[in-house]
All heavy atoms as an XYZ file, in Angstrom:
1033
protein
N      44.727     87.145    139.622
C      44.713     88.251    138.674
C      44.814     89.654    139.378
O      45.455     90.550    138.840
C      43.410     88.126    137.880
C      43.328     89.116    136.778
S      43.780     88.248    135.371
C      43.315     89.205    134.161
N      44.074     89.703    140.533
C      44.147     90.885    141.255
C      45.600     91.236    141.739
O      45.947     92.391    141.822
C      43.166     90.835    142.517
C      41.984     91.676    142.329
C      41.223     91.530    143.602
C      40.000     92.440    143.530
N      39.256     92.488    144.714
N      46.267     90.249    142.160
C      47.644     90.392    142.697
C      48.564     90.907    141.549
O      49.394     91.793    141.787
C      48.123     89.104    143.261
C      47.270     88.724    144.451
C      49.562     89.175    143.641
C      47.607     87.368    145.064
N      48.423     90.378    140.357
C      49.323     90.828    139.271
C      48.997     92.206    138.944
O      49.913     92.998    138.546
C      49.138     89.826    138.102
O      47.897     90.008    137.562
N      47.711     92.605    138.971
C      47.431     94.003    138.658
C      48.048     95.062    139.799
O      48.356     96.115    139.494
C      45.905     94.237    138.584
C      45.435     93.732    137.222
C      43.922     94.148    137.076
N      43.554     93.536    135.822
C      42.276     93.655    135.366
N      41.390     94.363    136.039
N      41.938     93.077    134.228
N      47.906     94.517    141.008
C      48.428     95.334    142.043
C      49.984     95.434    141.949
O      50.470     96.533    142.339
C      48.065     94.711    143.386
C      46.629     95.016    143.744
C      46.009     94.375    145.055
N      46.935     94.519    146.168
C      46.752     93.870    147.255
N      45.717     93.010    147.411
N      47.510     94.080    148.322
N      50.750     94.463    141.467
C      52.140     94.583    141.323
C      52.548     95.220    140.063
O      53.637     95.818    139.947
C      52.721     93.167    141.303
C      52.667     92.388    142.640
C      53.218     91.000    142.486
C      53.508     93.100    143.682
N      51.686     95.305    139.079
C      52.027     95.887    137.795
C      52.319     97.355    137.900
O      53.191     97.911    137.361
C      50.901     95.623    136.760
O      50.618     94.227    136.701
C      51.291     96.103    135.414
N      51.387     98.041    138.682
C      51.456     99.479    138.792
C      52.843     99.910    139.467
O      53.479    100.762    138.891
C      50.245    100.033    139.546
C      50.166    101.506    139.375
C      48.775    101.887    139.965
C      48.592    103.376    139.611
N      47.188    103.809    140.086
N      53.212     99.357    140.604
C      54.496     99.794    141.228
C      55.693     99.476    140.323
O      56.731    100.161    140.209
C      54.536     99.077    142.534
C      53.209     98.579    142.825
C      52.437     98.555    141.498
N      55.649     98.245    139.677
C      56.750     97.818    138.784
C      56.892     98.828    137.651
O      58.004     99.204    137.236
C      56.635     96.377    138.317
C      57.558     96.055    137.268
C      56.715     95.418    139.567
N      55.800     99.193    137.032
C      55.819    100.128    135.910
C      56.366    101.478    136.393
O      57.164    102.081    135.611
C      54.412    100.250    135.277
O      53.513    100.873    136.121
N      56.037    101.896    137.516
C      56.599    103.184    138.033
C      58.018    103.063    138.254
O      58.782    104.004    137.988
C      55.886    103.627    139.326
C      54.441    104.053    139.152
N      54.152    105.233    138.534
C      53.281    103.495    139.573
C      52.838    105.392    138.521
N      52.296    104.342    139.158
N      58.477    101.980    138.749
C      59.964    101.646    138.942
C      60.674    101.666    137.677
O      61.730    102.197    137.622
C      60.163    100.365    139.765
C      61.590    100.072    140.109
C      62.131    101.033    141.085
C      61.639     98.673    140.692
N      60.182    101.067    136.677
C      60.802    101.008    135.344
C      60.913    102.438    134.731
O      61.922    102.833    134.210
C      60.022    100.026    134.433
C      60.549    100.165    132.988
C      60.195     98.664    134.890
N      59.836    103.163    134.873
C      59.848    104.555    134.333
C      60.924    105.418    135.034
O      61.635    106.201    134.440
C      58.466    105.184    134.376
C      58.510    106.634    134.090
C      57.509    104.493    133.373
N      60.943    105.324    136.378
C      61.890    106.089    137.150
C      63.319    105.685    136.763
O      64.227    106.464    136.774
C      61.610    105.928    138.644
C      60.360    106.766    139.149
C      60.189    106.430    140.597
C      60.615    108.236    138.939
N      63.538    104.368    136.641
C      64.881    103.947    136.324
C      65.358    104.417    134.936
O      66.521    104.770    134.740
C      65.034    102.430    136.418
O      64.236    101.782    135.492
N      64.482    104.424    133.986
C      64.836    104.950    132.703
C      65.050    106.475    132.739
O      66.000    106.934    132.043
C      63.685    104.721    131.664
C      63.575    103.192    131.250
C      62.354    102.931    130.405
C      64.768    102.735    130.460
N      64.347    107.217    133.504
C      64.566    108.610    133.646
C      65.931    108.885    134.301
O      66.606    109.822    134.030
C      63.419    109.231    134.494
C      62.119    109.459    133.711
C      61.051    110.036    134.651
C      62.309    110.386    132.538
N      66.224    108.050    135.364
C      67.478    108.154    136.054
C      68.669    107.954    135.114
O      69.723    108.545    135.164
C      67.514    107.240    137.214
N      68.475    106.939    134.212
C      69.579    106.667    133.310
C      69.822    107.938    132.297
O      70.930    108.154    131.953
C      69.272    105.367    132.437
C      69.507    104.076    133.164
C      69.082    102.912    132.283
C      70.994    103.935    133.495
N      68.748    108.504    131.925
C      68.938    109.642    131.063
C      69.593    110.801    131.755
O      70.255    111.639    131.127
C      67.551    110.076    130.503
C      67.001    109.154    129.474
O      67.747    108.507    128.802
N      65.686    109.135    129.263
N      69.451    110.963    133.077
C      70.125    111.974    133.741
C      71.625    111.835    133.854
O      72.396    112.801    133.821
C      69.545    112.125    135.157
C      68.096    112.609    135.263
C      67.573    112.663    136.631
C      67.908    114.004    134.675
N      72.036    110.565    134.000
C      73.468    110.274    134.252
C      74.255    110.064    132.964
O      75.503    110.192    132.993
C      73.675    109.047    135.189
C      73.193    109.437    136.590
C      72.118    108.787    137.165
C      73.944    110.325    137.347
C      71.708    109.074    138.450
C      73.559    110.635    138.705
C      72.431    110.045    139.192
O      72.085    110.363    140.488
N      73.618    109.684    131.906
C      74.392    109.381    130.679
C      74.308    110.641    129.718
O      73.167    111.089    129.474
C      73.755    108.130    129.933
C      73.963    106.816    130.687
C      73.198    105.714    129.905
C      75.406    106.543    130.881
N      75.423    111.069    129.273
C      75.339    112.268    128.353
C      74.786    111.702    126.998
O      75.009    110.612    126.550
C      76.849    112.644    128.274
C      77.615    111.480    128.567
C      76.753    110.695    129.554
N      74.225    112.684    126.345
C      73.682    112.419    124.982
C      74.817    112.294    124.051
O      75.795    113.060    124.078
C      72.664    113.492    124.548
N      74.684    111.401    123.114
C      75.706    111.185    122.083
C      75.386    112.088    120.926
O      74.235    112.300    120.540
C      75.646    109.736    121.597
N      76.469    112.756    120.475
C      76.327    113.725    119.346
C      77.103    113.149    118.198
O      78.271    112.917    118.223
C      76.823    115.039    119.753
C      76.120    115.725    120.819
N      74.860    116.305    120.678
C      76.385    115.910    122.118
C      74.441    116.799    121.824
N      75.403    116.503    122.702
N      76.374    112.961    117.087
C      77.057    112.489    115.855
C      77.430    113.613    114.947
O      76.710    114.635    114.903
C      76.166    111.563    115.158
N      78.529    113.503    114.319
C      78.917    114.574    113.409
C      79.757    113.949    112.193
O      80.138    112.856    112.268
N      79.890    114.767    111.178
C      80.634    114.280    110.030
C      82.063    114.619    110.229
O      82.465    115.721    110.591
C      80.127    114.942    108.845
C      78.609    114.644    108.577
C      80.951    114.593    107.610
C      78.033    115.284    107.422
N      82.932    113.677    110.003
C      84.379    113.800    110.079
C      84.879    114.190    108.648
O      84.599    113.405    107.725
C      85.096    112.507    110.605
C      84.546    112.238    112.012
C      86.548    112.681    110.651
C      85.069    110.945    112.564
N      85.643    115.191    108.583
C      86.147    115.598    107.302
C      87.262    114.714    106.837
O      87.896    114.059    107.587
N      87.544    114.783    105.527
C      88.509    113.926    104.924
C      89.900    114.391    105.355
O      90.783    113.545    105.614
C      88.485    114.040    103.329
O      87.108    113.742    102.959
C      89.464    113.157    102.707
N      90.097    115.652    105.559
C      91.413    116.104    106.014
C      91.775    115.568    107.407
O      92.923    115.293    107.660
C      91.430    117.654    106.022
C      91.386    118.298    104.633
C      91.306    119.851    104.697
O      91.399    120.387    105.853
O      91.074    120.388    103.677
N      90.720    115.518    108.254
C      90.989    115.012    109.601
C      91.423    113.578    109.604
O      92.308    113.116    110.269
C      89.724    115.200    110.517
N      90.778    112.841    108.738
C      91.074    111.397    108.621
C      92.463    111.205    108.033
O      93.304    110.392    108.515
C      90.067    110.608    107.741
C      90.510    109.214    107.459
C      88.761    110.634    108.395
N      92.858    112.014    107.068
C      94.113    111.896    106.346
C      95.203    112.307    107.390
O      96.254    111.685    107.464
C      94.107    112.730    105.102
C      93.249    112.091    104.041
C      95.627    112.949    104.629
C      93.168    112.867    102.811
N      94.999    113.413    108.085
C      95.981    113.947    109.013
C      96.260    112.920    110.169
O      97.398    112.737    110.621
C      95.524    115.245    109.682
C      95.574    116.339    108.637
O      96.340    116.327    107.645
N      94.912    117.399    108.933
N      95.218    112.218    110.556
C      95.323    111.194    111.693
C      96.050    110.050    111.137
O      97.000    109.521    111.807
C      93.985    110.753    112.117
O      93.241    111.931    112.590
C      94.134    109.732    113.245
N      95.827    109.615    109.866
C      96.518    108.529    109.330
C      98.032    108.877    109.067
O      98.914    108.085    109.340
C      95.924    108.122    108.003
N      98.357    110.035    108.592
C      99.720    110.521    108.419
C     100.465    110.610    109.717
O     101.630    110.203    109.820
C      99.729    111.826    107.744
C      99.511    111.670    106.224
C      99.492    113.127    105.520
O      99.507    114.142    106.231
N      99.635    113.119    104.260
N      99.824    111.063    110.737
C     100.430    111.200    112.043
C     100.731    109.759    112.546
O     101.853    109.613    113.177
C      99.548    111.924    113.051
N      99.972    108.833    112.393
C     100.202    107.489    112.782
C     101.364    106.854    111.979
O     102.229    106.217    112.578
C      98.850    106.552    112.584
C      99.048    105.180    113.079
C      99.282    105.119    114.570
O      98.810    106.020    115.390
N      99.995    104.142    115.038
N     101.401    107.208    110.679
C     102.500    106.677    109.913
C     103.870    107.320    110.324
O     104.935    106.653    110.500
C     102.309    107.043    108.394
C     101.247    106.147    107.725
C     101.086    106.604    106.341
O     101.488    107.630    105.907
N     100.359    105.770    105.583
N     103.844    108.598    110.681
C     105.089    109.248    111.224
C     105.488    108.631    112.518
O     106.697    108.371    112.752
C     104.897    110.713    111.423
C     104.723    111.522    110.109
C     103.764    112.501    109.975
C     105.602    111.301    109.090
C     103.601    113.239    108.796
C     105.466    112.025    107.848
C     104.545    112.950    107.791
O     104.374    113.672    106.633
N     104.521    108.283    113.389
C     104.862    107.697    114.725
C     105.468    106.291    114.462
O     106.446    105.934    115.153
C     103.630    107.572    115.565
C     103.287    108.840    116.269
C     102.133    108.642    117.189
N     101.397    109.834    117.467
C     101.850    110.877    118.197
N     103.029    110.804    118.760
N     101.140    111.958    118.333
N     104.925    105.552    113.556
C     105.464    104.216    113.239
C     106.819    104.285    112.682
O     107.738    103.440    113.101
C     104.533    103.508    112.239
C     103.199    103.051    112.888
C     102.247    102.499    111.842
O     102.672    102.300    110.677
O     101.149    102.213    112.259
N     107.147    105.337    111.859
C     108.485    105.489    111.320
C     109.550    105.787    112.431
O     110.579    105.288    112.482
C     108.529    106.538    110.249
C     107.940    106.061    108.982
C     107.927    107.108    107.805
N     109.184    107.813    107.727
C     109.223    109.060    107.341
N     108.091    109.698    106.900
N     110.358    109.688    107.256
N     109.073    106.667    113.332
C     109.964    107.024    114.497
C     110.147    105.809    115.362
O     111.341    105.537    115.815
C     109.237    108.149    115.243
C     109.242    109.530    114.691
C     108.530    110.522    115.495
C     110.666    109.999    114.383
N     109.140    104.988    115.598
C     109.314    103.776    116.460
C     110.233    102.834    115.762
O     111.034    102.180    116.371
C     107.886    103.175    116.769
C     107.166    103.826    117.822
N     107.601    104.057    119.125
C     105.979    104.553    117.829
C     106.754    104.728    119.852
N     105.748    105.094    119.011
N     110.032    102.658    114.400
C     110.879    101.752    113.711
C     112.392    102.116    113.788
O     113.200    101.310    114.010
C     110.446    101.657    112.271
C     109.127    100.914    112.065
O     108.770    100.142    113.044
O     108.584    101.053    111.016
N     112.620    103.407    113.697
C     113.971    103.919    113.737
C     114.513    103.783    115.167
O     115.726    103.403    115.327
C     113.991    105.481    113.329
N     113.783    103.949    116.164
C     114.213    103.821    117.609
C     114.365    102.394    118.018
O     115.004    102.099    118.890
C     113.288    104.578    118.461
C     113.361    106.104    118.324
C     112.316    106.749    119.237
C     114.733    106.682    118.690
N     113.663    101.463    117.268
C     113.708     99.996    117.632
C     114.891     99.333    117.046
O     115.163     98.196    117.281
C     112.434     99.381    117.283
C     111.338     99.579    118.148
O     111.547     99.955    119.345
N     110.072     99.580    117.716
N     115.718    100.037    116.219
C     116.867     99.377    115.652
C     117.913     99.146    116.769
O     118.031     99.853    117.657
C     117.513    100.298    114.576
C     116.629    100.354    113.258
C     117.173    101.144    112.182
N     118.511    101.412    112.218
C     119.172    102.486    111.686
N     118.460    103.403    111.083
N     120.447    102.625    111.802
N     118.674     98.037    116.573
C     119.656     97.616    117.564
C     120.777     98.682    117.736
O     121.205     98.917    118.839
C     120.250     96.298    117.250
C     119.183     95.190    117.390
O     118.206     95.356    118.239
O     119.351     94.063    116.716
N     121.228     99.247    116.603
C     122.357    100.180    116.754
C     121.898    101.420    117.409
O     122.685    102.095    118.116
C     122.959    100.442    115.352
C     121.929    100.923    114.380
O     120.683    100.758    114.551
O     122.313    101.549    113.364
N     120.683    101.899    117.123
C     120.105    103.100    117.869
C     119.982    102.792    119.283
O     120.388    103.737    120.163
C     118.836    103.509    117.203
C     118.212    104.628    117.929
C     118.981    103.911    115.638
N     119.462    101.627    119.695
C     119.302    101.333    121.069
C     120.686    101.275    121.811
O     120.785    101.730    123.021
C     118.573     99.993    121.285
C     117.065    100.057    121.085
C     116.491     98.777    121.322
C     114.980     98.862    121.112
N     114.308     97.615    121.370
N     121.578    100.785    121.104
C     122.983    100.658    121.649
C     123.522    102.075    121.878
O     124.204    102.373    122.924
C     123.932     99.876    120.752
N     123.319    102.990    120.952
C     123.860    104.326    121.054
C     123.170    105.103    122.209
O     123.700    105.857    122.938
C     123.712    105.160    119.752
C     124.611    104.673    118.679
C     126.138    105.042    119.098
O     126.375    106.037    119.691
N     126.959    104.145    118.775
N     121.810    104.789    122.367
C     121.082    105.464    123.442
C     121.575    104.975    124.838
O     121.728    105.779    125.696
C     119.543    105.178    123.234
C     118.813    105.868    122.130
C     117.452    105.280    122.025
C     118.807    107.385    122.443
N     121.799    103.694    124.911
C     122.267    103.126    126.138
C     123.705    103.596    126.442
O     124.017    103.849    127.647
C     122.236    101.571    126.139
C     120.825    101.001    126.162
C     120.885     99.449    125.928
C     120.136    101.317    127.503
N     124.504    103.769    125.473
C     125.869    104.307    125.616
C     125.864    105.686    126.208
O     126.810    106.126    126.841
C     126.660    104.266    124.318
N     124.783    106.455    125.839
C     124.729    107.746    126.311
C     123.920    107.904    127.587
O     123.602    109.062    127.994
C     124.101    108.700    125.218
C     125.097    108.995    124.133
C     124.464    109.615    122.879
N     125.357    110.031    121.926
C     126.039    109.309    121.060
N     125.876    107.985    121.148
N     126.839    109.806    120.166
N     123.485    106.781    128.153
C     122.720    106.701    129.390
C     121.273    107.051    129.299
O     120.667    107.549    130.256
N     120.689    106.830    128.182
C     119.242    107.087    127.961
C     118.491    105.724    127.813
O     119.005    104.894    127.150
C     119.064    107.895    126.599
C     117.503    108.149    126.461
C     119.803    109.203    126.732
N     117.421    105.621    128.486
C     116.623    104.390    128.526
C     115.759    104.466    127.241
O     114.970    105.431    127.035
C     115.778    104.349    129.849
C     114.945    103.029    129.781
O     115.438    102.049    129.143
O     113.967    103.012    130.566
N     115.878    103.389    126.356
C     114.994    103.448    125.185
C     113.516    103.433    125.459
O     112.787    103.978    124.723
C     115.371    102.155    124.425
C     116.802    101.799    125.007
C     116.786    102.256    126.366
N     113.101    102.884    126.599
C     111.667    102.858    126.909
C     111.167    104.304    127.139
O     110.032    104.691    126.840
C     111.433    101.976    128.071
N     112.042    105.134    127.834
C     111.665    106.438    128.048
C     111.611    107.270    126.709
O     110.678    108.129    126.565
C     112.657    107.162    128.965
C     112.584    106.729    130.372
C     113.612    107.437    131.287
O     114.588    108.027    130.765
N     113.469    107.375    132.560
N     112.492    106.995    125.809
C     112.434    107.620    124.523
C     111.097    107.254    123.765
O     110.513    108.119    123.189
C     113.661    107.311    123.576
C     113.564    107.759    122.331
C     114.904    107.715    124.330
N     110.715    106.000    123.787
C     109.502    105.573    123.163
C     108.268    106.342    123.802
O     107.336    106.696    123.169
C     109.381    104.040    123.273
C     110.328    103.255    122.523
C     110.135    103.262    121.060
O     109.205    103.793    120.593
N     111.045    102.677    120.280
N     108.332    106.419    125.229
C     107.248    107.087    125.846
C     107.184    108.515    125.447
O     106.129    109.159    125.235
C     107.423    106.950    127.338
N     108.324    109.208    125.290
C     108.305    110.636    124.865
C     107.827    110.747    123.451
O     107.118    111.757    123.111
C     109.721    111.195    125.082
C     110.093    111.448    126.449
C     111.283    112.242    126.637
N     111.534    112.439    128.025
C     112.371    113.372    128.422
N     113.005    114.177    127.573
N     112.603    113.488    129.745
N     108.210    109.800    122.577
C     107.713    109.901    121.239
C     106.145    109.729    121.194
O     105.443    110.395    120.459
C     108.345    108.803    120.318
C     107.631    108.622    119.003
C     109.834    109.151    120.079
N     105.645    108.865    122.100
C     104.216    108.727    122.122
C     103.523    109.934    122.671
O     102.333    110.194    122.366
C     103.824    107.484    123.039
C     104.234    106.157    122.414
O     104.320    106.130    121.164
O     104.395    105.214    123.146
N     104.144    110.702    123.502
C     103.532    111.894    123.996
C     103.701    113.172    123.147
O     103.134    114.259    123.484
C     104.162    112.265    125.424
O     105.479    112.653    125.257
N     104.355    113.031    121.994
C     104.443    114.152    120.992
C     103.154    114.453    120.385
O     102.324    113.565    120.144
C     105.497    113.868    119.968
C     106.970    113.771    120.402
C     107.828    113.365    119.207
C     107.484    115.039    121.000
N     102.953    115.763    120.102
C     101.739    116.079    119.288
C     101.902    115.663    117.816
O     103.098    115.291    117.343
C     101.483    117.589    119.334
O     102.522    118.251    118.702
C     101.376    118.082    120.806
N     100.872    115.745    117.074
C     100.931    115.282    115.655
C     101.892    116.173    114.907
O     102.658    115.749    114.075
C      99.598    115.285    114.999
C      98.632    114.210    115.607
O      99.231    113.264    116.197
O      97.418    114.258    115.371
N     101.875    117.482    115.166
C     102.677    118.442    114.467
C     104.206    118.194    114.862
O     105.073    118.196    113.920
C     102.351    119.833    114.829
C     103.135    120.883    114.164
C     102.909    120.935    112.614
O     101.803    120.645    112.206
N     103.921    121.263    111.918
N     104.470    117.887    116.044
C     105.885    117.594    116.447
C     106.411    116.309    115.895
O     107.534    116.253    115.475
C     105.994    117.527    117.997
C     105.723    118.901    118.706
C     105.521    118.701    120.181
O     105.183    117.658    120.648
O     105.793    119.691    120.916
N     105.497    115.418    115.808
C     105.807    114.051    115.178
C     106.175    114.250    113.688
O     107.173    113.709    113.189
C     104.739    113.036    115.315
O     104.372    112.941    116.627
C     105.100    111.692    114.803
N     105.422    115.069    113.008
C     105.647    115.336    111.586
C     106.923    116.049    111.370
O     107.757    115.744    110.495
C     104.509    116.133    111.000
C     104.661    116.414    109.522
C     103.509    117.288    109.009
O     102.650    117.722    109.704
N     103.561    117.487    107.687
N     107.172    117.044    112.248
C     108.418    117.805    112.151
C     109.644    116.913    112.334
O     110.609    117.007    111.597
C     108.407    118.968    113.087
O     107.293    119.822    112.968
C     109.657    119.836    113.064
N     109.608    116.080    113.417
C     110.690    115.208    113.670
C     110.902    114.181    112.531
O     112.112    113.923    112.138
C     110.515    114.490    114.940
C     111.584    113.620    115.553
C     112.799    114.476    115.694
C     111.159    113.021    116.807
N     109.860    113.616    112.016
C     110.048    112.722    110.879
C     110.516    113.288    109.640
O     111.360    112.693    108.983
C     108.688    111.990    110.588
N     110.171    114.585    109.295
C     110.661    115.198    108.167
C     112.084    115.572    108.343
O     112.982    115.551    107.402
C     109.866    116.448    107.792
O     109.748    117.290    108.902
C     108.526    116.111    107.299
N     112.508    115.964    109.471
C     113.905    116.253    109.794
C     114.779    114.983    109.670
O     115.939    115.048    109.244
C     114.188    116.887    111.155
C     113.755    118.299    111.258
N     114.248    119.304    110.406
C     112.783    118.946    111.972
C     113.768    120.418    110.641
N     112.870    120.302    111.598
N     114.220    113.840    110.088
C     114.939    112.615    109.885
C     115.167    112.282    108.419
O     116.246    111.748    108.037
C     114.179    111.426    110.571
C     114.366    111.282    112.034
S     113.529    109.934    112.817
C     113.673    108.602    111.691
N     114.251    112.639    107.503
C     114.371    112.376    106.175
C     115.431    113.191    105.471
O     116.095    112.859    104.554
C     113.071    112.617    105.453
C     112.045    111.534    105.748
O     112.410    110.449    106.164
O     110.779    111.844    105.542
N     115.668    114.421    106.105
C     116.606    115.345    105.514
C     118.022    115.202    106.018
O     118.938    115.724    105.461
C     116.186    116.809    105.830
C     114.895    117.139    105.202
C     114.275    118.383    105.598
O     114.875    119.102    106.495
N     113.155    118.883    104.955
N     118.223    114.378    107.045
C     119.575    114.080    107.512
C     120.369    113.253    106.562
O     119.790    112.335    105.835
C     119.543    113.413    108.871
C     118.934    114.215    110.001
C     118.839    113.333    111.291
C     119.882    115.347    110.299
N     121.701    113.391    106.418
C     122.460    112.614    105.519
C     122.550    111.197    106.043
O     122.670    110.891    107.186
C     123.865    113.348    105.573
C     123.861    114.101    106.805
C     122.456    114.485    107.124
N     122.472    110.251    105.128
C     122.450    108.921    105.519
C     123.755    108.241    105.778
O     123.939    107.442    106.639
C     121.727    108.069    104.400
N     124.833    108.662    105.024
C     126.075    108.073    105.160
C     127.094    108.838    105.952
O     128.278    108.539    105.946
N     126.768    109.951    106.538
C     127.676    110.694    107.296
C     127.746    112.189    106.720
O     126.771    112.612    106.065
N     128.812    112.830    107.018
C     128.910    114.206    106.701
C     129.217    114.305    105.174
O     130.001    113.581    104.570
C     129.984    114.843    107.467
C     130.010    116.344    107.396
O     129.033    116.863    106.859
O     130.870    117.005    107.911
N     128.716    115.417    104.540
C     128.922    115.660    103.111
C     130.335    116.104    102.878
O     130.839    116.004    101.741
N     130.978    116.742    103.825
C     132.228    117.190    103.657
C     133.294    116.078    103.470
O     134.120    116.186    102.516
C     132.761    118.004    104.927
C     134.065    118.562    104.911
C     134.245    119.691    103.852
C     134.419    119.124    106.213
N     133.116    114.964    104.121
C     134.064    113.827    103.932
C     133.808    113.251    102.552
O     134.925    112.974    101.862
C     133.792    112.758    105.009
C     134.520    111.498    104.766
C     133.959    113.283    106.387
N     132.685    113.155    102.020
C     132.538    112.587    100.690
C     133.028    113.553     99.679
O     133.588    113.223     98.621
C     131.042    112.328    100.442
O     130.256    113.496    100.581
N     132.952    114.885     99.847
C     133.567    115.854     98.982
C     135.032    115.770     98.930
O     135.676    115.794     97.912
C     133.095    117.230     99.342
N     135.670    115.548    100.107
C     137.108    115.497    100.185
C     137.577    114.245     99.432
O     138.667    114.222     98.816
C     137.640    115.496    101.646
C     137.494    116.838    102.301
C     137.855    116.757    103.744
C     138.337    117.856    101.641
N     136.894    113.104     99.644
C     137.242    111.850     98.995
C     137.144    112.015     97.461
O     138.089    111.568     96.695
C     136.435    110.684     99.469
C     136.537    109.441     98.673
C     136.729    110.398    100.936
N     136.084    112.681     96.949
C     135.865    112.948     95.633
C     137.068    113.806     95.014
O     137.673    113.439     93.978
C     134.562    113.606     95.350
C     134.333    113.925     93.905
C     133.990    112.999     92.953
C     134.385    115.243     93.491
C     133.839    113.251     91.650
C     134.185    115.613     92.143
C     133.846    114.638     91.236
N     137.427    114.810     95.715
C     138.526    115.706     95.296
C     139.834    114.863     95.245
O     140.656    115.083     94.256
C     138.644    116.940     96.107
C     137.452    117.838     95.933
C     139.940    117.683     95.930
C     137.317    118.969     96.908
N     140.148    114.049     96.223
C     141.314    113.176     96.265
C     141.326    112.289     95.059
O     142.367    112.125     94.399
C     141.409    112.411     97.549
C     142.499    111.439     97.493
C     143.797    111.820     97.709
C     142.252    110.094     97.351
C     144.777    110.970     97.759
C     143.237    109.232     97.417
C     144.614    109.590     97.588
N     140.226    111.636     94.793
C     140.201    110.764     93.630
C     140.407    111.464     92.259
O     141.176    110.995     91.401
C     138.830    109.938     93.654
C     138.822    108.996     94.795
C     138.637    109.165     92.355
C     137.500    108.237     95.015
N     139.782    112.674     92.139
C     139.949    113.385     90.925
C     141.443    113.788     90.749
O     142.054    113.624     89.670
C     139.045    114.667     90.857
C     139.411    115.637     89.700
C     137.587    114.243     90.750
N     142.098    114.247     91.830
C     143.509    114.638     91.725
C     144.403    113.499     91.516
O     145.422    113.537     90.739
C     143.931    115.359     93.034
C     143.353    116.783     93.200
C     143.664    117.356     94.540
C     143.754    117.713     92.138
N     144.018    112.261     92.086
C     144.837    111.081     91.819
C     144.726    110.652     90.387
O     145.772    110.337     89.735
C     144.405    109.947     92.722
C     145.145    108.683     92.701
C     146.539    108.913     93.151
C     144.456    107.657     93.524
N     143.602    110.703     89.811
C     143.387    110.386     88.423
C     144.157    111.320     87.477
O     144.772    110.892     86.552
C     141.854    110.338     88.071
C     141.279    109.113     88.760
C     141.692    110.132     86.539
C     139.726    109.041     88.653
N     144.096    112.657     87.799
C     144.792    113.577     86.966
C     146.218    113.376     87.085
O     147.125    113.586     86.127
C     144.442    115.034     87.226
O     144.622    115.276     88.648
C     142.950    115.305     86.824
N     146.754    112.955     88.240
C     148.157    112.716     88.483
C     148.635    111.483     87.779
O     149.758    111.406     87.269
C     148.436    112.619     89.981
C     149.840    113.105     90.369
O     150.497    113.751     89.496
O     150.306    112.720     91.391
N     147.807    110.469     87.768
C     148.138    109.234     87.047
C     148.127    109.444     85.505
O     148.898    108.894     84.797
C     147.039    108.108     87.350
C     147.298    107.491     88.783
C     146.026    106.592     88.941
C     148.524    106.751     88.962
N     147.297    110.362     85.033
C     147.340    110.657     83.610
C     148.452    111.521     83.176
O     148.682    111.833     81.952
C     145.949    111.284     83.168
C     144.738    110.349     83.277
C     143.535    111.128     83.022
C     144.876    109.151     82.264
N     149.111    112.120     84.196
C     150.237    113.012     83.844
C     149.866    114.339     83.690
O     150.690    115.261     83.207
N     148.708    114.796     84.007
C     148.259    116.173     83.866
C     148.730    117.111     85.036
O     148.989    118.257     84.849
C     146.738    116.259     83.743
C     146.122    115.502     82.558
C     144.558    115.514     82.688
C     146.533    116.030     81.246
N     148.913    116.413     86.247
C     149.396    117.183     87.362
C     150.508    116.397     88.039
O     150.821    115.223     87.685
C     148.246    117.411     88.418
O     147.832    116.140     88.780
C     147.186    118.219     87.811
N     151.270    117.005     88.914
C     152.297    116.365     89.617
C     152.117    116.777     91.074
O     152.917    117.509     91.634
C     153.655    116.731     89.116
C     154.759    115.872     89.749
O     154.542    114.897     90.363
N     156.049    116.255     89.480
N     151.164    116.124     91.730
C     150.796    116.517     93.158
C     151.338    115.523     94.131
O     151.907    115.804     95.157
C     149.288    116.662     93.276
C     148.819    117.875     92.363
C     148.854    116.986     94.706
C     147.236    117.953     92.286
N     151.132    114.217     93.860
C     151.423    113.136     94.822
C     152.773    112.542     94.418
O     152.965    112.163     93.324
C     150.307    112.023     94.736
C     148.972    112.578     95.108
C     147.984    112.691     94.099
C     148.645    113.018     96.385
C     146.747    113.151     94.425
C     147.378    113.535     96.677
C     146.418    113.543     95.676
N     153.662    112.482     95.443
C     154.974    111.911     95.238
C     154.994    110.371     95.026
O     155.913    109.853     94.472
C     155.828    112.342     96.428
C     154.771    112.557     97.509
C     153.557    113.023     96.846
N     153.951    109.715     95.504
C     153.944    108.233     95.361
C     153.480    107.789     93.949
O     153.517    106.601     93.708
C     153.070    107.605     96.427
C     151.637    108.165     96.422
C     150.664    107.587     95.658
C     151.294    109.119     97.306
C     149.350    108.011     95.679
C     150.078    109.616     97.426
C     149.028    109.154     96.560
N     153.049    108.701     93.104
C     152.673    108.345     91.697
C     153.819    108.416     90.864
O     154.524    109.504     90.802
C     151.506    109.300     91.224
C     151.179    109.016     89.800
C     150.316    109.163     92.163
N     154.138    107.434     90.108
C     155.324    107.318     89.191
C     154.888    107.858     87.795
O     153.987    107.291     87.301
C     155.969    105.929     89.200
C     156.513    105.555     90.492
C     157.178    104.251     90.452
C     157.676    103.959     91.827
N     158.384    102.715     91.905
N     155.598    108.828     87.309
C     155.306    109.295     85.977
C     156.223    108.722     85.035
O     157.443    108.525     85.257
C     155.424    110.853     85.949
C     154.538    111.575     86.946
N     153.199    111.742     86.642
C     154.680    112.135     88.144
C     152.610    112.356     87.657
N     153.501    112.583     88.635
N     155.707    108.505     83.785
C     156.491    107.934     82.685
C     157.010    109.144     81.821
O     156.551    109.319     80.808
C     155.741    106.938     81.816
C     155.397    105.727     82.641
O     156.054    105.350     83.542
N     154.315    105.078     82.235
N     158.004    109.823     82.219
C     158.532    110.981     81.468
C     159.887    110.760     81.041
O     160.803    110.196     81.595
C     158.404    112.250     82.290
C     156.948    112.643     82.381
C     156.864    114.065     82.953
N     155.534    114.387     83.302
C     155.169    115.428     83.942
N     156.108    116.330     84.251
N     153.897    115.589     84.239
């Protein structure tokens, strides 16, 4: 019994010193409330990044990147390094781009079709390959 009492005191001092040493090296944790806007902005930024990654993972996009001498892995790494604001800007610009090509080509095709129909109806005489019944 005497031996256990003699060992108890140094062991208790060692335990107290080790707990104090742990408090010195570990920073205190600070809890705080996260606002709804911060959570929504983080979720939206993640969605924008996923849309950019999905667009860059398409086979035709990869083929065009390789044709221009750009490594798709480097492009993915650069997209990952963008800030949330830059990601949002890039994703919104992608939404505003024309999907089928230039609008000028579609306007010219529309004008050609309108003139062809009016020429077929006999209202105009523009195209020599249209036969009129006059």
